VOKOL-593580 format. One record per atom (N, C-alpha, C, CB): x, y, z; atom name. Coordinates in steps of 0.02 Angstrom, whole numbers. Glycine has a CB too. Layout:
BEGIN
NODE        X        Y        Z   zalum
NODE        X        Y        Z      CA
...
end
This chain:
BEGIN
NODE        X        Y        Z   zalum
NODE     -664     -205     -661       N
NODE     -622     -250     -623      CA
NODE     -548     -248     -645       C
NODE     -650     -321     -629      CB
NODE     -538     -237     -709       N
NODE     -470     -232     -735      CA
NODE     -433     -170     -707       C
NODE     -471     -230     -814      CB
NODE     -471     -115     -705       N
NODE     -440      -54     -678      CA
NODE     -426      -63     -602       C
NODE     -486        9     -690      CB
NODE     -470      -96     -565       N
NODE     -456     -107     -495      CA
NODE     -393     -154     -488       C
NODE     -519     -137     -460      CB
NODE     -388     -204     -530       N
NODE     -330     -250     -528      CA
NODE     -267     -212     -543       C
NODE     -338     -308     -577      CB
NODE     -266     -171     -596       N
NODE     -205     -130     -612      CA
NODE     -189      -84     -557       C
NODE     -213      -90     -675      CB
NODE     -238      -52     -529       N
NODE     -227       -5     -471      CA
NODE     -198      -39     -414       C
NODE     -291       28     -449      CB
NODE     -220     -100     -398       N
NODE     -195     -137     -343      CA
NODE     -120     -159     -355       C
NODE     -241     -199     -331      CB
NODE     -106     -181     -414       N
NODE      -37     -199     -430      CA
NODE        9     -140     -426       C
NODE      -33     -230     -500      CB
NODE      -12      -80     -453       N
NODE       32      -21     -448      CA
NODE       41        1     -377       C
NODE        4       38     -490      CB
NODE      -13       -5     -338       N
NODE       -8       16     -268      CA
NODE       38      -31     -229       C
NODE      -78       18     -235      CB
NODE       38      -96     -246       N
NODE       85     -145     -216      CA
NODE      156     -123     -230       C
NODE       73     -217     -244      CB
NODE      173     -103     -294       N
NODE      239      -82     -311      CA
NODE      257      -20     -268       C
NODE      244      -66     -388      CB
NODE      212       28     -261       N
NODE      224       87     -224      CA
NODE      239       73     -151       C
NODE      167      132     -229      CB
NODE      198       25     -120       N
NODE      206        6      -51      CA
NODE      273      -27      -42       C
NODE      151      -40      -29      CB
NODE      292      -72      -87       N
NODE      357     -107      -79      CA
NODE      415      -55      -84       C
NODE      364     -162     -135      CB
NODE      410       -6     -126       N
NODE      464       44     -132      CA
NODE      468       85      -66       C
NODE      452       92     -196      CB
NODE      410      106      -39       N
NODE      411      145       22      CA
NODE      437      104       82       C
NODE      343      171       36      CB
NODE      412       46       89       N
NODE      437        2      142      CA
NODE      510      -13      135       C
NODE      398      -63      143      CB
NODE      531      -26       74       N
NODE      603      -37       61      CA
NODE      647       21       85       C
NODE      615      -49      -14      CB
NODE      622       81       69       N
NODE      657      142       91      CA
NODE      660      148      167       C
NODE      623      203       63      CB
NODE      602      134      202       N
NODE      601      137      273      CA
NODE      646       85      306       C
NODE      532      130      296      CB
NODE      646       26      278       N
NODE      690      -27      305      CA
NODE      761       -6      296       C
NODE      678      -96      270      CB
NODE      781       22      240       N
NODE      851       45      229      CA
NODE      865       97      279       C
NODE      863       72      157      CB
NODE      823      145      294       N
NODE      835      196      342      CA
NODE      843      167      411       C
NODE      780      247      341      CB
NODE      800      117      428       N
NODE      805       89      497      CA
NODE      870       50      505       C
NODE      744       44      513      CB
NODE      892       19      451       N
NODE      955      -22      459      CA
NODE     1018       24      461       C
NODE      961      -75      398      CB
NODE     1013       87      437       N
NODE     1071      130      440      CA
NODE     1072      174      503       C
NODE     1074      172      379      CB
NODE     1018      170      543       N
NODE     1017      209      605      CA
NODE     1057      172      658       C
NODE      944      221      629      CB
NODE     1102      207      692       N
NODE     1141      179      748      CA
NODE     1116      209      810       C
NODE     1217      190      740      CB
NODE     1094      169      856       N
NODE     1069      193      922      CA
NODE     1129      219      964       C
NODE     1031      135      960      CB
NODE     1115      275     1000       N
NODE     1163      301     1046      CA
NODE     1214      349     1018       C
NODE     1197      248     1076      CB
NODE     1215      357      951       N
NODE     1262      405      923      CA
NODE     1223      463      897       C
NODE     1305      373      868      CB
NODE     1259      519      886       N
NODE     1229      580      862      CA
NODE     1204      567      789       C
NODE     1281      640      865      CB
NODE     1151      599      771       N
NODE     1124      593      703      CA
NODE     1152      653      663       C
NODE     1045      592      703      CB
NODE     1188      637      609       N
NODE     1216      689      570      CA
NODE     1172      708      511       C
NODE     1284      670      546      CB
NODE     1129      661      490       N
NODE     1086      673      433      CA
NODE     1012      658      455       C
NODE     1108      629      369      CB
NODE      976      712      469       N
NODE      909      704      495      CA
NODE      861      675      445       C
NODE      884      768      519      CB
NODE      878      677      382       N
NODE      833      648      330      CA
NODE      831      571      334       C
NODE      856      670      259      CB
NODE      878      543      369       N
NODE      882      470      375      CA
NODE      839      443      431       C
NODE      954      449      386      CB
NODE      810      488      472       N
NODE      768      467      527      CA
NODE      697      445      500       C
NODE      762      524      579      CB
NODE      671      397      530       N
NODE      602      377      514      CA
NODE      554      418      557       C
NODE      591      300      527      CB
NODE      510      455      522       N
NODE      464      499      557      CA
NODE      394      466      560       C
NODE      461      569      521      CB
NODE      352      489      605       N
NODE      284      462      608      CA
NODE      245      471      544       C
NODE      248      494      665      CB
NODE      258      523      506       N
NODE      224      534      443      CA
NODE      239      478      394       C
NODE      244      600      414      CB
NODE      297      449      399       N
NODE      314      393      356      CA
NODE      269      334      369       C
NODE      385      372      366      CB
NODE      253      322      430       N
NODE      205      268      447      CA
NODE      136      283      423       C
NODE      202      256      522      CB
NODE      115      347      422       N
NODE       47      364      393      CA
NODE       46      350      319       C
NODE       29      441      406      CB
NODE      103      362      286       N
NODE      105      348      213      CA
NODE       97      275      198       C
NODE      170      373      182      CB
NODE      130      233      239       N
NODE      121      162      231      CA
NODE       53      142      243       C
NODE      166      124      275      CB
NODE       20      166      296       N
NODE      -51      151      312      CA
NODE      -97      173      256       C
NODE      -72      186      378      CB
NODE      -84      231      228       N
NODE     -127      258      175      CA
NODE     -122      211      115       C
NODE     -106      331      155      CB
NODE      -64      186       99       N
NODE      -55      139       44      CA
NODE      -91       72       54       C
NODE       18      126       34      CB
NODE      -87       50      117       N
NODE     -121      -11      134      CA
NODE     -196       -2      131       C
NODE     -100      -36      203      CB
NODE     -222       56      150       N
NODE     -294       69      142      CA
NODE     -312       73       69       C
NODE     -315      134      178      CB
NODE     -270       98       24       N
NODE     -283      100      -47      CA
NODE     -287       28      -76       C
NODE     -228      141      -84      CB
NODE     -243      -16      -55       N
NODE     -244      -84      -77      CA
NODE     -312     -118      -53       C
NODE     -180     -123      -50      CB
NODE     -331     -104        7       N
NODE     -396     -133       33      CA
NODE     -452     -107       -6       C
NODE     -407     -118      107      CB
NODE     -454      -42      -24       N
NODE     -508      -12      -64      CA
NODE     -512      -45     -133       C
NODE     -498       65      -72      CB
NODE     -454      -56     -163       N
NODE     -452      -88     -229      CA
NODE     -479     -159     -224       C
NODE     -380      -89     -257      CB
NODE     -461     -194     -170       N
NODE     -485     -264     -159      CA
NODE     -561     -266     -151       C
NODE     -450     -295      -96      CB
NODE     -587     -218     -111       N
NODE     -660     -216     -100      CA
NODE     -693     -201     -169       C
NODE     -679     -160      -46      CB
NODE     -663     -156     -211       N
NODE     -692     -142     -275      CA
NODE     -695     -204     -321       C
NODE     -653      -87     -308      CB
NODE     -641     -245     -319       N
NODE     -640     -307     -359      CA
NODE     -693     -357     -332       C
NODE     -569     -339     -358      CB
NODE     -698     -364     -266       N
NODE     -745     -412     -240      CA
NODE     -816     -390     -256       C
NODE     -735     -421     -164      CB
NODE     -831     -325     -244       N
NODE     -899     -300     -257      CA
NODE     -918     -306     -330       C
NODE     -905     -227     -236      CB
NODE     -869     -292     -375       N
NODE     -883     -301     -448      CA
NODE     -896     -373     -466       C
NODE     -825     -275     -490      CB
NODE     -857     -419     -438       N
NODE     -868     -490     -453      CA
NODE     -936     -513     -424       C
NODE     -810     -534     -424      CB
NODE     -954     -488     -367       N
NODE    -1022     -504     -339      CA
NODE    -1076     -476     -382       C
NODE    -1030     -477     -267      CB
NODE    -1070     -415     -406       N
NODE    -1121     -387     -448      CA
NODE    -1127     -426     -514       C
NODE    -1107     -314     -460      CB
NODE    -1074     -443     -540       N
NODE    -1071     -482     -606      CA
NODE    -1107     -550     -595       C
NODE     -994     -495     -631      CB
NODE    -1090     -582     -537       N
NODE    -1122     -645     -523      CA
NODE    -1197     -639     -516       C
NODE    -1093     -675     -461      CB
NODE    -1219     -586     -481       N
NODE    -1290     -575     -470      CA
NODE    -1327     -561     -539       C
NODE    -1300     -514     -420      CB
NODE    -1296     -523     -580       N
NODE    -1325     -508     -646      CA
NODE    -1329     -571     -688       C
NODE    -1283     -454     -684      CB
NODE    -1277     -612     -686       N
NODE    -1276     -674     -723      CA
NODE    -1330     -723     -695       C
NODE    -1205     -706     -718      CB
NODE    -1341     -724     -632       N
NODE    -1387     -769     -601      CA
NODE    -1457     -749     -620       C
NODE    -1378     -769     -527      CB
NODE    -1474     -687     -619       N
NODE    -1541     -661     -632      CA
NODE    -1557     -661     -709       C
NODE    -1546     -589     -603      CB
NODE    -1503     -658     -748       N
NODE    -1513     -656     -820      CA
NODE    -1534     -723     -849       C
NODE    -1452     -633     -853      CB
NODE    -1514     -778     -816       N
NODE    -1528     -845     -840      CA
NODE    -1594     -867     -813       C
NODE    -1473     -894     -821      CB
end
């Protein structure tokens, strides 16, 4: 459970960094003008990276919940 918790926290930090970068890119884009720096554009792949990180957080959460459930079942049957 501890490793899942640490993994979830680290993934949260990664997601916040990625989303912060995408928000900064979106705020610097000006509609209707020529794009001089193509690296500033938000690409569909960027959205897949965000989705993958959210899936990782969900997987960590499921791991924590299932571990807690298993521990409660073991404790219940042990007594």
